[in-house]
CHARMM internal coordinates of N, CA and C (Angstrom, degrees):
IC EDIT
DIST 1 N 1 CA 1.4247
DIST 1 CA 1 C 1.5353
ANGL 1 N 1 CA 1 C 110.20
DIST 1 C 2 N 1.2898
ANGL 1 CA 1 C 2 N 117.10
DIHE 1 N 1 CA 1 C 2 N 122.39
DIST 2 N 2 CA 1.4758
ANGL 1 C 2 N 2 CA 124.15
DIHE 1 CA 1 C 2 N 2 CA -175.77
DIST 2 CA 2 C 1.4803
ANGL 2 N 2 CA 2 C 111.27
DIHE 1 C 2 N 2 CA 2 C -64.33
DIST 2 C 3 N 1.3445
ANGL 2 CA 2 C 3 N 119.09
DIHE 2 N 2 CA 2 C 3 N -21.85
DIST 3 N 3 CA 1.4859
ANGL 2 C 3 N 3 CA 123.65
DIHE 2 CA 2 C 3 N 3 CA -179.35
DIST 3 CA 3 C 1.4351
ANGL 3 N 3 CA 3 C 112.08
DIHE 2 C 3 N 3 CA 3 C -79.84
DIST 3 C 4 N 1.4298
ANGL 3 CA 3 C 4 N 116.78
DIHE 3 N 3 CA 3 C 4 N -57.04
DIST 4 N 4 CA 1.4541
ANGL 3 C 4 N 4 CA 121.35
DIHE 3 CA 3 C 4 N 4 CA -177.30
DIST 4 CA 4 C 1.5236
ANGL 4 N 4 CA 4 C 112.22
DIHE 3 C 4 N 4 CA 4 C -95.45
DIST 4 C 5 N 1.3161
ANGL 4 CA 4 C 5 N 115.35
DIHE 4 N 4 CA 4 C 5 N -7.90
DIST 5 N 5 CA 1.4667
ANGL 4 C 5 N 5 CA 119.80
DIHE 4 CA 4 C 5 N 5 CA 176.70
DIST 5 CA 5 C 1.5545
ANGL 5 N 5 CA 5 C 114.24
DIHE 4 C 5 N 5 CA 5 C 68.22
DIST 5 C 6 N 1.3367
ANGL 5 CA 5 C 6 N 113.89
DIHE 5 N 5 CA 5 C 6 N 19.19
DIST 6 N 6 CA 1.4696
ANGL 5 C 6 N 6 CA 116.68
DIHE 5 CA 5 C 6 N 6 CA 179.19
DIST 6 CA 6 C 1.5028
ANGL 6 N 6 CA 6 C 108.18
DIHE 5 C 6 N 6 CA 6 C -103.44
DIST 6 C 7 N 1.3426
ANGL 6 CA 6 C 7 N 114.88
DIHE 6 N 6 CA 6 C 7 N 150.20
DIST 7 N 7 CA 1.5175
ANGL 6 C 7 N 7 CA 119.95
DIHE 6 CA 6 C 7 N 7 CA 176.68
DIST 7 CA 7 C 1.4346
ANGL 7 N 7 CA 7 C 108.35
DIHE 6 C 7 N 7 CA 7 C -71.05
DIST 7 C 8 N 1.3520
ANGL 7 CA 7 C 8 N 114.88
DIHE 7 N 7 CA 7 C 8 N 151.69
DIST 8 N 8 CA 1.4571
ANGL 7 C 8 N 8 CA 121.70
DIHE 7 CA 7 C 8 N 8 CA 172.02
DIST 8 CA 8 C 1.5179
ANGL 8 N 8 CA 8 C 111.51
DIHE 7 C 8 N 8 CA 8 C -74.49
DIST 8 C 9 N 1.3192
ANGL 8 CA 8 C 9 N 114.38
DIHE 8 N 8 CA 8 C 9 N 140.53
DIST 9 N 9 CA 1.4590
ANGL 8 C 9 N 9 CA 119.07
DIHE 8 CA 8 C 9 N 9 CA 179.80
DIST 9 CA 9 C 1.4105
ANGL 9 N 9 CA 9 C 111.67
DIHE 8 C 9 N 9 CA 9 C -123.35
DIST 9 C 10 N 1.3060
ANGL 9 CA 9 C 10 N 116.97
DIHE 9 N 9 CA 9 C 10 N 155.16
DIST 10 N 10 CA 1.4972
ANGL 9 C 10 N 10 CA 119.11
DIHE 9 CA 9 C 10 N 10 CA -175.99
DIST 10 CA 10 C 1.6108
ANGL 10 N 10 CA 10 C 109.95
DIHE 9 C 10 N 10 CA 10 C -56.04
DIST 10 C 11 N 1.3180
ANGL 10 CA 10 C 11 N 115.77
DIHE 10 N 10 CA 10 C 11 N 131.97
DIST 11 N 11 CA 1.4211
ANGL 10 C 11 N 11 CA 122.31
DIHE 10 CA 10 C 11 N 11 CA 179.56
DIST 11 CA 11 C 1.5688
ANGL 11 N 11 CA 11 C 113.41
DIHE 10 C 11 N 11 CA 11 C 95.63
DIST 11 C 12 N 1.3512
ANGL 11 CA 11 C 12 N 115.75
DIHE 11 N 11 CA 11 C 12 N -11.11
DIST 12 N 12 CA 1.4219
ANGL 11 C 12 N 12 CA 119.39
DIHE 11 CA 11 C 12 N 12 CA 176.92
DIST 12 CA 12 C 1.4648
ANGL 12 N 12 CA 12 C 112.14
DIHE 11 C 12 N 12 CA 12 C -62.09
DIST 12 C 13 N 1.3855
ANGL 12 CA 12 C 13 N 120.41
DIHE 12 N 12 CA 12 C 13 N 140.36
DIST 13 N 13 CA 1.4047
ANGL 12 C 13 N 13 CA 126.65
DIHE 12 CA 12 C 13 N 13 CA 174.48
DIST 13 CA 13 C 1.4521
ANGL 13 N 13 CA 13 C 110.32
DIHE 12 C 13 N 13 CA 13 C -86.69
DIST 13 C 14 N 1.3510
ANGL 13 CA 13 C 14 N 117.79
DIHE 13 N 13 CA 13 C 14 N 126.41
DIST 14 N 14 CA 1.4946
ANGL 13 C 14 N 14 CA 121.39
DIHE 13 CA 13 C 14 N 14 CA -177.99
DIST 14 CA 14 C 1.5147
ANGL 14 N 14 CA 14 C 108.27
DIHE 13 C 14 N 14 CA 14 C -117.64
DIST 14 C 15 N 1.2369
ANGL 14 CA 14 C 15 N 114.71
DIHE 14 N 14 CA 14 C 15 N 151.75
DIST 15 N 15 CA 1.5704
ANGL 14 C 15 N 15 CA 121.16
DIHE 14 CA 14 C 15 N 15 CA 165.74
DIST 15 CA 15 C 1.5243
ANGL 15 N 15 CA 15 C 107.36
DIHE 14 C 15 N 15 CA 15 C -116.04
DIST 15 C 16 N 1.3288
ANGL 15 CA 15 C 16 N 112.28
DIHE 15 N 15 CA 15 C 16 N 130.57
DIST 16 N 16 CA 1.4693
ANGL 15 C 16 N 16 CA 118.53
DIHE 15 CA 15 C 16 N 16 CA 176.50
DIST 16 CA 16 C 1.5200
ANGL 16 N 16 CA 16 C 109.17
DIHE 15 C 16 N 16 CA 16 C -106.56
DIST 16 C 17 N 1.2626
ANGL 16 CA 16 C 17 N 116.51
DIHE 16 N 16 CA 16 C 17 N 119.25
DIST 17 N 17 CA 1.4848
ANGL 16 C 17 N 17 CA 123.45
DIHE 16 CA 16 C 17 N 17 CA -174.86
DIST 17 CA 17 C 1.5285
ANGL 17 N 17 CA 17 C 106.00
DIHE 16 C 17 N 17 CA 17 C -80.85
DIST 17 C 18 N 1.4000
ANGL 17 CA 17 C 18 N 113.66
DIHE 17 N 17 CA 17 C 18 N 161.32
DIST 18 N 18 CA 1.5225
ANGL 17 C 18 N 18 CA 118.68
DIHE 17 CA 17 C 18 N 18 CA 179.66
DIST 18 CA 18 C 1.5416
ANGL 18 N 18 CA 18 C 113.36
DIHE 17 C 18 N 18 CA 18 C -51.87
DIST 18 C 19 N 1.2664
ANGL 18 CA 18 C 19 N 121.95
DIHE 18 N 18 CA 18 C 19 N -23.54
DIST 19 N 19 CA 1.4318
ANGL 18 C 19 N 19 CA 125.28
DIHE 18 CA 18 C 19 N 19 CA -177.79
DIST 19 CA 19 C 1.5476
ANGL 19 N 19 CA 19 C 108.91
DIHE 18 C 19 N 19 CA 19 C -86.47
DIST 19 C 20 N 1.3654
ANGL 19 CA 19 C 20 N 118.43
DIHE 19 N 19 CA 19 C 20 N 5.35
DIST 20 N 20 CA 1.4416
ANGL 19 C 20 N 20 CA 128.01
DIHE 19 CA 19 C 20 N 20 CA -177.34
DIST 20 CA 20 C 1.5249
ANGL 20 N 20 CA 20 C 119.34
DIHE 19 C 20 N 20 CA 20 C 63.74
DIST 20 C 21 N 1.3322
ANGL 20 CA 20 C 21 N 113.42
DIHE 20 N 20 CA 20 C 21 N 17.99
DIST 21 N 21 CA 1.4849
ANGL 20 C 21 N 21 CA 118.45
DIHE 20 CA 20 C 21 N 21 CA 170.34
DIST 21 CA 21 C 1.5477
ANGL 21 N 21 CA 21 C 105.52
DIHE 20 C 21 N 21 CA 21 C -86.29
DIST 21 C 22 N 1.4385
ANGL 21 CA 21 C 22 N 117.22
DIHE 21 N 21 CA 21 C 22 N 144.07
DIST 22 N 22 CA 1.3895
ANGL 21 C 22 N 22 CA 119.22
DIHE 21 CA 21 C 22 N 22 CA -177.77
DIST 22 CA 22 C 1.4736
ANGL 22 N 22 CA 22 C 109.44
DIHE 21 C 22 N 22 CA 22 C -122.04
DIST 22 C 23 N 1.2912
ANGL 22 CA 22 C 23 N 119.14
DIHE 22 N 22 CA 22 C 23 N 151.08
DIST 23 N 23 CA 1.4994
ANGL 22 C 23 N 23 CA 127.02
DIHE 22 CA 22 C 23 N 23 CA -176.52
DIST 23 CA 23 C 1.5855
ANGL 23 N 23 CA 23 C 103.37
DIHE 22 C 23 N 23 CA 23 C -146.84
DIST 23 C 24 N 1.4809
ANGL 23 CA 23 C 24 N 112.28
DIHE 23 N 23 CA 23 C 24 N 160.00
DIST 24 N 24 CA 1.3933
ANGL 23 C 24 N 24 CA 114.94
DIHE 23 CA 23 C 24 N 24 CA 167.10
DIST 24 CA 24 C 1.5691
ANGL 24 N 24 CA 24 C 109.95
DIHE 23 C 24 N 24 CA 24 C -58.80
DIST 24 C 25 N 1.3412
ANGL 24 CA 24 C 25 N 115.70
DIHE 24 N 24 CA 24 C 25 N 142.69
DIST 25 N 25 CA 1.4684
ANGL 24 C 25 N 25 CA 119.52
DIHE 24 CA 24 C 25 N 25 CA 177.26
DIST 25 CA 25 C 1.4849
ANGL 25 N 25 CA 25 C 113.18
DIHE 24 C 25 N 25 CA 25 C -52.16
DIST 25 C 26 N 1.3197
ANGL 25 CA 25 C 26 N 117.16
DIHE 25 N 25 CA 25 C 26 N -46.16
DIST 26 N 26 CA 1.4684
ANGL 25 C 26 N 26 CA 118.80
DIHE 25 CA 25 C 26 N 26 CA -175.08
DIST 26 CA 26 C 1.5500
ANGL 26 N 26 CA 26 C 109.10
DIHE 25 C 26 N 26 CA 26 C -67.44
DIST 26 C 27 N 1.2686
ANGL 26 CA 26 C 27 N 118.69
DIHE 26 N 26 CA 26 C 27 N -37.19
DIST 27 N 27 CA 1.4381
ANGL 26 C 27 N 27 CA 123.63
DIHE 26 CA 26 C 27 N 27 CA -174.80
DIST 27 CA 27 C 1.5627
ANGL 27 N 27 CA 27 C 110.12
DIHE 26 C 27 N 27 CA 27 C -68.83
DIST 27 C 28 N 1.3269
ANGL 27 CA 27 C 28 N 117.41
DIHE 27 N 27 CA 27 C 28 N -46.91
DIST 28 N 28 CA 1.4714
ANGL 27 C 28 N 28 CA 121.56
DIHE 27 CA 27 C 28 N 28 CA -176.49
DIST 28 CA 28 C 1.5368
ANGL 28 N 28 CA 28 C 110.73
DIHE 27 C 28 N 28 CA 28 C -78.35
DIST 28 C 29 N 1.3580
ANGL 28 CA 28 C 29 N 119.22
DIHE 28 N 28 CA 28 C 29 N -32.71
DIST 29 N 29 CA 1.4135
ANGL 28 C 29 N 29 CA 121.53
DIHE 28 CA 28 C 29 N 29 CA 176.21
DIST 29 CA 29 C 1.5415
ANGL 29 N 29 CA 29 C 109.78
DIHE 28 C 29 N 29 CA 29 C -59.29
DIST 29 C 30 N 1.2977
ANGL 29 CA 29 C 30 N 116.16
DIHE 29 N 29 CA 29 C 30 N -46.41
DIST 30 N 30 CA 1.4478
ANGL 29 C 30 N 30 CA 122.66
DIHE 29 CA 29 C 30 N 30 CA -176.54
DIST 30 CA 30 C 1.5474
ANGL 30 N 30 CA 30 C 107.55
DIHE 29 C 30 N 30 CA 30 C -66.94
DIST 30 C 31 N 1.3241
ANGL 30 CA 30 C 31 N 116.01
DIHE 30 N 30 CA 30 C 31 N -50.05
DIST 31 N 31 CA 1.4525
ANGL 30 C 31 N 31 CA 120.10
DIHE 30 CA 30 C 31 N 31 CA 172.42
DIST 31 CA 31 C 1.5124
ANGL 31 N 31 CA 31 C 119.04
DIHE 30 C 31 N 31 CA 31 C -50.70
DIST 31 C 32 N 1.2475
ANGL 31 CA 31 C 32 N 114.68
DIHE 31 N 31 CA 31 C 32 N -42.92
DIST 32 N 32 CA 1.5326
ANGL 31 C 32 N 32 CA 116.11
DIHE 31 CA 31 C 32 N 32 CA 176.96
DIST 32 CA 32 C 1.4857
ANGL 32 N 32 CA 32 C 114.48
DIHE 31 C 32 N 32 CA 32 C -74.81
DIST 32 C 33 N 1.3498
ANGL 32 CA 32 C 33 N 119.00
DIHE 32 N 32 CA 32 C 33 N -31.06
DIST 33 N 33 CA 1.4290
ANGL 32 C 33 N 33 CA 122.62
DIHE 32 CA 32 C 33 N 33 CA -175.34
DIST 33 CA 33 C 1.5782
ANGL 33 N 33 CA 33 C 109.41
DIHE 32 C 33 N 33 CA 33 C -83.93
DIST 33 C 34 N 1.2829
ANGL 33 CA 33 C 34 N 116.93
DIHE 33 N 33 CA 33 C 34 N -35.50
DIST 34 N 34 CA 1.5098
ANGL 33 C 34 N 34 CA 119.84
DIHE 33 CA 33 C 34 N 34 CA -171.03
DIST 34 CA 34 C 1.5185
ANGL 34 N 34 CA 34 C 113.86
DIHE 33 C 34 N 34 CA 34 C -113.12
DIST 34 C 35 N 1.3790
ANGL 34 CA 34 C 35 N 119.40
DIHE 34 N 34 CA 34 C 35 N -23.45
DIST 35 N 35 CA 1.4484
ANGL 34 C 35 N 35 CA 116.06
DIHE 34 CA 34 C 35 N 35 CA -175.65
DIST 35 CA 35 C 1.4783
ANGL 35 N 35 CA 35 C 110.81
DIHE 34 C 35 N 35 CA 35 C -110.90
DIST 35 C 36 N 1.3501
ANGL 35 CA 35 C 36 N 118.92
DIHE 35 N 35 CA 35 C 36 N -53.25
DIST 36 N 36 CA 1.4702
ANGL 35 C 36 N 36 CA 117.25
DIHE 35 CA 35 C 36 N 36 CA -168.88
DIST 36 CA 36 C 1.6211
ANGL 36 N 36 CA 36 C 105.79
DIHE 35 C 36 N 36 CA 36 C -157.71
DIST 36 C 37 N 1.3433
ANGL 36 CA 36 C 37 N 112.76
DIHE 36 N 36 CA 36 C 37 N 167.23
DIST 37 N 37 CA 1.4505
ANGL 36 C 37 N 37 CA 117.99
DIHE 36 CA 36 C 37 N 37 CA 178.77
DIST 37 CA 37 C 1.5504
ANGL 37 N 37 CA 37 C 109.86
DIHE 36 C 37 N 37 CA 37 C -109.47
DIST 37 C 38 N 1.2895
ANGL 37 CA 37 C 38 N 116.49
DIHE 37 N 37 CA 37 C 38 N 21.95
DIST 38 N 38 CA 1.5082
ANGL 37 C 38 N 38 CA 119.74
DIHE 37 CA 37 C 38 N 38 CA -175.79
DIST 38 CA 38 C 1.5267
ANGL 38 N 38 CA 38 C 109.17
DIHE 37 C 38 N 38 CA 38 C -129.10
DIST 38 C 39 N 1.3006
ANGL 38 CA 38 C 39 N 115.10
DIHE 38 N 38 CA 38 C 39 N 154.96
DIST 39 N 39 CA 1.5303
ANGL 38 C 39 N 39 CA 119.20
DIHE 38 CA 38 C 39 N 39 CA 175.63
DIST 39 CA 39 C 1.4709
ANGL 39 N 39 CA 39 C 112.71
DIHE 38 C 39 N 39 CA 39 C -59.80
DIST 39 C 40 N 1.2863
ANGL 39 CA 39 C 40 N 118.64
DIHE 39 N 39 CA 39 C 40 N 133.62
DIST 40 N 40 CA 1.5194
ANGL 39 C 40 N 40 CA 123.79
DIHE 39 CA 39 C 40 N 40 CA -175.93
DIST 40 CA 40 C 1.5446
ANGL 40 N 40 CA 40 C 108.70
DIHE 39 C 40 N 40 CA 40 C -64.48
DIST 40 C 41 N 1.3005
ANGL 40 CA 40 C 41 N 118.89
DIHE 40 N 40 CA 40 C 41 N -24.53
DIST 41 N 41 CA 1.5175
ANGL 40 C 41 N 41 CA 120.34
DIHE 40 CA 40 C 41 N 41 CA -176.15
DIST 41 CA 41 C 1.5208
ANGL 41 N 41 CA 41 C 110.47
DIHE 40 C 41 N 41 CA 41 C -87.29
DIST 41 C 42 N 1.3485
ANGL 41 CA 41 C 42 N 117.13
DIHE 41 N 41 CA 41 C 42 N -55.52
DIST 42 N 42 CA 1.3910
ANGL 41 C 42 N 42 CA 119.83
DIHE 41 CA 41 C 42 N 42 CA -165.66
DIST 42 CA 42 C 1.6009
ANGL 42 N 42 CA 42 C 110.16
DIHE 41 C 42 N 42 CA 42 C -113.99
DIST 42 C 43 N 1.2791
ANGL 42 CA 42 C 43 N 120.43
DIHE 42 N 42 CA 42 C 43 N 0.56
DIST 43 N 43 CA 1.3989
ANGL 42 C 43 N 43 CA 126.64
DIHE 42 CA 42 C 43 N 43 CA 179.33
DIST 43 CA 43 C 1.5165
ANGL 43 N 43 CA 43 C 114.89
DIHE 42 C 43 N 43 CA 43 C 57.84
DIST 43 C 44 N 1.3533
ANGL 43 CA 43 C 44 N 114.75
DIHE 43 N 43 CA 43 C 44 N 25.41
DIST 44 N 44 CA 1.4692
ANGL 43 C 44 N 44 CA 119.14
DIHE 43 CA 43 C 44 N 44 CA 175.52
DIST 44 CA 44 C 1.5761
ANGL 44 N 44 CA 44 C 107.48
DIHE 43 C 44 N 44 CA 44 C -72.03
DIST 44 C 45 N 1.3428
ANGL 44 CA 44 C 45 N 116.41
DIHE 44 N 44 CA 44 C 45 N 130.63
DIST 45 N 45 CA 1.4798
ANGL 44 C 45 N 45 CA 117.67
DIHE 44 CA 44 C 45 N 45 CA 178.02
DIST 45 CA 45 C 1.4898
ANGL 45 N 45 CA 45 C 112.59
DIHE 44 C 45 N 45 CA 45 C -72.02
DIST 45 C 46 N 1.3819
ANGL 45 CA 45 C 46 N 111.49
DIHE 45 N 45 CA 45 C 46 N 119.80
DIST 46 N 46 CA 1.5391
ANGL 45 C 46 N 46 CA 115.24
DIHE 45 CA 45 C 46 N 46 CA -174.25
DIST 46 CA 46 C 1.4691
ANGL 46 N 46 CA 46 C 109.81
DIHE 45 C 46 N 46 CA 46 C -107.01
DIST 46 C 47 N 1.3563
ANGL 46 CA 46 C 47 N 120.39
DIHE 46 N 46 CA 46 C 47 N 10.80
DIST 47 N 47 CA 1.4122
ANGL 46 C 47 N 47 CA 122.24
DIHE 46 CA 46 C 47 N 47 CA 177.00
DIST 47 CA 47 C 1.5927
ANGL 47 N 47 CA 47 C 107.62
DIHE 46 C 47 N 47 CA 47 C -119.12
DIST 47 C 48 N 1.3098
ANGL 47 CA 47 C 48 N 111.35
DIHE 47 N 47 CA 47 C 48 N 133.80
DIST 48 N 48 CA 1.4340
ANGL 47 C 48 N 48 CA 118.95
DIHE 47 CA 47 C 48 N 48 CA -179.93
DIST 48 CA 48 C 1.5202
ANGL 48 N 48 CA 48 C 114.30
DIHE 47 C 48 N 48 CA 48 C -74.21
DIST 48 C 49 N 1.2695
ANGL 48 CA 48 C 49 N 121.00
DIHE 48 N 48 CA 48 C 49 N 177.33
DIST 49 N 49 CA 1.4658
ANGL 48 C 49 N 49 CA 125.48
DIHE 48 CA 48 C 49 N 49 CA -179.64
DIST 49 CA 49 C 1.5131
ANGL 49 N 49 CA 49 C 113.25
DIHE 48 C 49 N 49 CA 49 C -58.64
DIST 49 C 50 N 1.3092
ANGL 49 CA 49 C 50 N 113.03
DIHE 49 N 49 CA 49 C 50 N -29.51
DIST 50 N 50 CA 1.4948
ANGL 49 C 50 N 50 CA 120.58
DIHE 49 CA 49 C 50 N 50 CA 178.39
DIST 50 CA 50 C 1.5037
ANGL 50 N 50 CA 50 C 112.95
DIHE 49 C 50 N 50 CA 50 C -78.71
DIST 50 C 51 N 1.3236
ANGL 50 CA 50 C 51 N 118.29
DIHE 50 N 50 CA 50 C 51 N -3.46
DIST 51 N 51 CA 1.4273
ANGL 50 C 51 N 51 CA 122.87
DIHE 50 CA 50 C 51 N 51 CA -174.29
DIST 51 CA 51 C 1.5321
ANGL 51 N 51 CA 51 C 116.10
DIHE 50 C 51 N 51 CA 51 C 79.38
DIST 51 C 52 N 1.3896
ANGL 51 CA 51 C 52 N 116.61
DIHE 51 N 51 CA 51 C 52 N 10.79
DIST 52 N 52 CA 1.4635
ANGL 51 C 52 N 52 CA 120.44
DIHE 51 CA 51 C 52 N 52 CA 175.73
DIST 52 CA 52 C 1.5031
ANGL 52 N 52 CA 52 C 110.81
DIHE 51 C 52 N 52 CA 52 C -87.35
DIST 52 C 53 N 1.3334
ANGL 52 CA 52 C 53 N 115.48
DIHE 52 N 52 CA 52 C 53 N 118.12
DIST 53 N 53 CA 1.4354
ANGL 52 C 53 N 53 CA 123.78
DIHE 52 CA 52 C 53 N 53 CA -178.41
DIST 53 CA 53 C 1.5013
ANGL 53 N 53 CA 53 C 110.26
DIHE 52 C 53 N 53 CA 53 C -86.10
DIST 53 C 54 N 1.3121
ANGL 53 CA 53 C 54 N 117.05
DIHE 53 N 53 CA 53 C 54 N 142.39
DIST 54 N 54 CA 1.4516
ANGL 53 C 54 N 54 CA 119.36
DIHE 53 CA 53 C 54 N 54 CA -175.42
DIST 54 CA 54 C 1.5166
ANGL 54 N 54 CA 54 C 111.10
DIHE 53 C 54 N 54 CA 54 C -119.74
DIST 54 C 55 N 1.3438
ANGL 54 CA 54 C 55 N 116.05
DIHE 54 N 54 CA 54 C 55 N 155.74
DIST 55 N 55 CA 1.3872
ANGL 54 C 55 N 55 CA 123.11
DIHE 54 CA 54 C 55 N 55 CA 179.21
DIST 55 CA 55 C 1.5447
ANGL 55 N 55 CA 55 C 111.60
DIHE 54 C 55 N 55 CA 55 C 171.13
DIST 55 C 56 N 1.2519
ANGL 55 CA 55 C 56 N 119.33
DIHE 55 N 55 CA 55 C 56 N 164.55
DIST 56 N 56 CA 1.4662
ANGL 55 C 56 N 56 CA 119.19
DIHE 55 CA 55 C 56 N 56 CA 175.07
DIST 56 CA 56 C 1.5130
ANGL 56 N 56 CA 56 C 112.19
DIHE 55 C 56 N 56 CA 56 C -121.14
DIST 56 C 57 N 1.3043
ANGL 56 CA 56 C 57 N 114.77
DIHE 56 N 56 CA 56 C 57 N 154.33
DIST 57 N 57 CA 1.4894
ANGL 56 C 57 N 57 CA 121.28
DIHE 56 CA 56 C 57 N 57 CA -177.96
DIST 57 CA 57 C 1.5146
ANGL 57 N 57 CA 57 C 109.04
DIHE 56 C 57 N 57 CA 57 C -91.72
DIST 57 C 58 N 1.2939
ANGL 57 CA 57 C 58 N 115.07
DIHE 57 N 57 CA 57 C 58 N 150.25
DIST 58 N 58 CA 1.5028
ANGL 57 C 58 N 58 CA 124.93
DIHE 57 CA 57 C 58 N 58 CA 178.58
DIST 58 CA 58 C 1.5350
ANGL 58 N 58 CA 58 C 106.84
DIHE 57 C 58 N 58 CA 58 C -149.17
DIST 58 C 59 N 1.2823
ANGL 58 CA 58 C 59 N 112.73
DIHE 58 N 58 CA 58 C 59 N 153.88
DIST 59 N 59 CA 1.5440
ANGL 58 C 59 N 59 CA 118.33
DIHE 58 CA 58 C 59 N 59 CA 170.05
DIST 59 CA 59 C 1.5115
ANGL 59 N 59 CA 59 C 110.54
DIHE 58 C 59 N 59 CA 59 C -110.38
DIST 59 C 60 N 1.2756
ANGL 59 CA 59 C 60 N 118.27
DIHE 59 N 59 CA 59 C 60 N 147.45
DIST 60 N 60 CA 1.4066
ANGL 59 C 60 N 60 CA 123.67
DIHE 59 CA 59 C 60 N 60 CA 177.45
DIST 60 CA 60 C 1.5045
ANGL 60 N 60 CA 60 C 107.07
DIHE 59 C 60 N 60 CA 60 C -80.29
DIST 60 C 61 N 1.2743
ANGL 60 CA 60 C 61 N 122.58
DIHE 60 N 60 CA 60 C 61 N 129.25
DIST 61 N 61 CA 1.4937
ANGL 60 C 61 N 61 CA 124.97
DIHE 60 CA 60 C 61 N 61 CA 175.36
DIST 61 CA 61 C 1.5352
ANGL 61 N 61 CA 61 C 106.43
DIHE 60 C 61 N 61 CA 61 C -144.66
DIST 61 C 62 N 1.3115
ANGL 61 CA 61 C 62 N 114.28
DIHE 61 N 61 CA 61 C 62 N 147.20
DIST 62 N 62 CA 1.4151
ANGL 61 C 62 N 62 CA 123.13
DIHE 61 CA 61 C 62 N 62 CA 172.26
DIST 62 CA 62 C 1.5589
ANGL 62 N 62 CA 62 C 111.11
DIHE 61 C 62 N 62 CA 62 C -93.34
DIST 62 C 63 N 1.4071
ANGL 62 CA 62 C 63 N 114.92
DIHE 62 N 62 CA 62 C 63 N 138.26
DIST 63 N 63 CA 1.4092
ANGL 62 C 63 N 63 CA 116.84
DIHE 62 CA 62 C 63 N 63 CA -178.96
DIST 63 CA 63 C 1.5316
ANGL 63 N 63 CA 63 C 110.07
DIHE 62 C 63 N 63 CA 63 C -122.56
END
COOR INIT
IC SEED 1 N 1 CA 1 C
IC BUILD
């Protein structure tokens, strides 16, 4: 995770932003609410004009 610098582990909950960058749900939610409305990596605006931030959830799994 680019925010907390920890590796993803099996069972971790991830959020994938519209720019396709992924982060731990807790890390990116805090980032978007408290720090900024953009992706920490590419600075893509992930919140619409109404302030609604978008992203999809995913689980880490090994295959």
